[in-house]
Structure formats: C-alpha cells, structure tokens
N, C-alpha and C positions, 0 to 999 in steps of 0.2 A: 628446547622447542618453545617458540612462541606462541602464546594462545590469549584467551581474553584477559583484560585487567578490570575486576571489578572490587572497587574500594571495600574495604571491610566496615565502612560506615554508612553503607546502602541499607535501605529497607526494601525488601522485595517481596512481594506478595504471593500467592498461591499460583501454581501452574504457569510460571513465567519461563519464556524459552529465550535465551540470550545466545545467539549464533557465533561463529567462530571469527576471532580477532577483534572483538568489539571492546570499547572503553566505557567503563562506568563510574564516575568519580564520586567524591565524597558528598555526603548529605543528600542524595538522590533518593526518591522515594518512588517506587514502581508498584502499581497497582495489580490486582489478580488479571490472570489470562492475558497478560501482556507478551508480545513477540518483538524482539529487537533483532535487526538482521545484520549480518557479517560486516564488518568493518565500520560500523556505525560508532559516533562519539557523543556519548551524553556526559557533558560536563557537570561541575558541580551544582549543588543546589538546584535540581531540576525535579519537577513532579510531574508524574506521567499516571493518568487515572486509567481504570480498569478497561480490559477489553480493547486495548489499542494495539495497533500494529504499525511498527517503524521498520521499514524496509532497510536494505544494505546501503551503505555509503550516505548515510545521514549525519548530519553534524546539527547537534542541538546544544546551544550554548548555556554558561550559567545563568541562573535567574529565570529561567523559561517554564511555563506552566502550560501543559497538554492535558486536556480534558479527557472523558471517557469515550470510548467507541471512535476513536479518532484514527484515521488512515494517513500515514506520511510515505509518499512514495520514494523510490530509490534515487540517492543522489540529491535529496533536497537538502537546502541550506538555510538555517535561521541564525541570524545575525544578533550582536548583543552590544553594539559599540555604533552609535548612529553616526560619530564624527572621529574615526579612528586616527591615530591611537589616543583616546581620551581618557581621563581618570575616572568616568561615571558609566558604568554600564548598566543596562537594562535588557531584560529579556524579552521574549516573544510569548504571547498568550495564544493557545489555540483552544478554542471552547468545544464542549461535546459534539459529537458526530461530525465533525468537520473532516474532508478530504483534501489532502494537499497532493498533487499532481508531482511526478516525476521531475527532478531538476529544478523546481522551483527555487526562488530565493526571497526569504522574507526578513525585510528591515526590523531592526532593533526597536523594541516599543510597539509593535504592531500588535493588534488582537484580531484574530480570524473569528467572526462570530459562529454562534451554535449554527450546525447544519449547512454551513458554508462550503464552497468548493473552490479551490485554487487550481486552475488549469496547469498542466505540464509545462515547465518553461516559463511560468510567469513570474515577474519581479513585482513583489507587493511592498509598496513604499507606504500605504495608507490602511488604517483600518477597513475590514471588511465587514459589512452589516450581517446580522443572521441571515439565513437563507437565500444567501447570494452567490452566484457563480461568478468569478472574476477570472479574467485572461488578458494576456500581452504584457508588453514591457512600455511603460508601467502598467500593472494589472488595473484593468477597469471593469465595472459590472456589464456583464453579458446578458444573463436572464435569471429565473428565481430557481431555488433548488428543486421545485416540485417539476419545472421543466426539465432540469437534468434527471431527476428520478423518472421521469416519463421517457426520455430518451435511453436512458439504462434499461428500463423495462422493454422497450422496443428492441434493443440489441440483443437483451438475453433471450427473448422470445424467437428472434432470427436464429440465433445459434440453437436454441432447443430444436427449431425446425430443421435446420442442416444436420444436426445429430440424428434426429428421427429419420430422416430421409437416408442419410448414411447406414442407419440401422437395418431399416427396411431392404435397402439394396442389397447390403451383405447378406441377409437372410434369404431372399430372393437367390442369389448366387449358390447359396449352400444348398437349398432346395433342388436348384437345376442341375448342379453336380451330383447330388444325391441320385436323382432321377437317371441321369447319365448311366451311372455306376449301374443301377437296377436294371435297366433296360438293356444294356450291352456289356455285360462283364467280360466278355471274350475279347470284346475290342480292346478294353482297357488293359487286360493282362497281355494281349497280344498272342492269344491261343487259337486264333482262328485258321483252320487248316484248309486248303483248297483241293 
C-alpha cells in the first residue's frame, strides 16, 4: 500500500496533520499546528511556520520559506528555478499571515509580503508588498488587505444571515407540523370514520 513519504530528517512540531499521499523531503522544518493536504509535495530544505494550512496538490520547492499563519490554496505551485533548467535554485518566501489562492503560480525568488493575498489563478512574477492583494496574469496589485478583509467580513455576514434565515424557516416548519399533529391527529393517522 502506498502512503505518505516523510523523510526521517524532518523536524515536525506539535499537532501537525499530514494527509494521505503527501511527500515531505529531507531537512524540512514544520512548525506547530500545521496542516498539509493530500498529494502535496514539500521538497527538501523548506521551513514552514506555525499555524499554516497547505491544501492538497500543492508543490513547495526546495529552499522555500513559509511564514506563520499562512494559507496556501489547493493546486498552487511555487517554483525554484527562474530559468529552467539552470544550475542555481532559489526558493519562494511567503511571509506571515499571507493567503495564496487556489491554482496560483509563484516564480522562483519572489517574496510574498506579510498580510498579502494572491488571488486564485494568479501568476506572480514579482515581489508582492506587505498588505497588498494581487490578481491576474501576470499578477498586479488590485487593492489593500484591509479592503480584502472588509469584503471577507461582508461575505461572512451574508452567509450568517442566510444560515439564520434557514434555521428560522426550519423552526417555523417544525412548529407548523407539530401544530397540525396536535390539532388533527385523527387526520394524520387516517382513523376518521364517517
């Protein structure tokens, strides 16, 4: 049976979860409370900070540095060779609290600044400043992290309202059904005689 490959030269923190069929290479350091999704490939000499989530099918190449509380969406690819195949490799740096959207590609040597967001599907070829949201091919600044957080808050509030409305409707339906059973149990049981 094929399963994970985790090198015996890895330093793993507390409460780390590594899902099925993941690869973790030599000299990797994984902080506390990190989650690594299925089919992800974490190559050698990578450092991952505490509380980071790496979704499935992510490739993190050698020499990369991932900060604390980073989210990397599914299918994202970090690269380590700016002019392949060359003899000199350089990793990607993702600083604390950054968010990397699904299917993003980040060029070798790029730094994603603190609190920055890379939109899904973006191709990042240049450094991203702190507190900046980038999107597109190639990725360009779109707005600030505070604007992103505001949009996220509005989205979450709308979801909460939808959820509460659904709960209210279900509760009202239960009350109506209970009232029907109380008012006319003979109709429900089919025991009315004429």
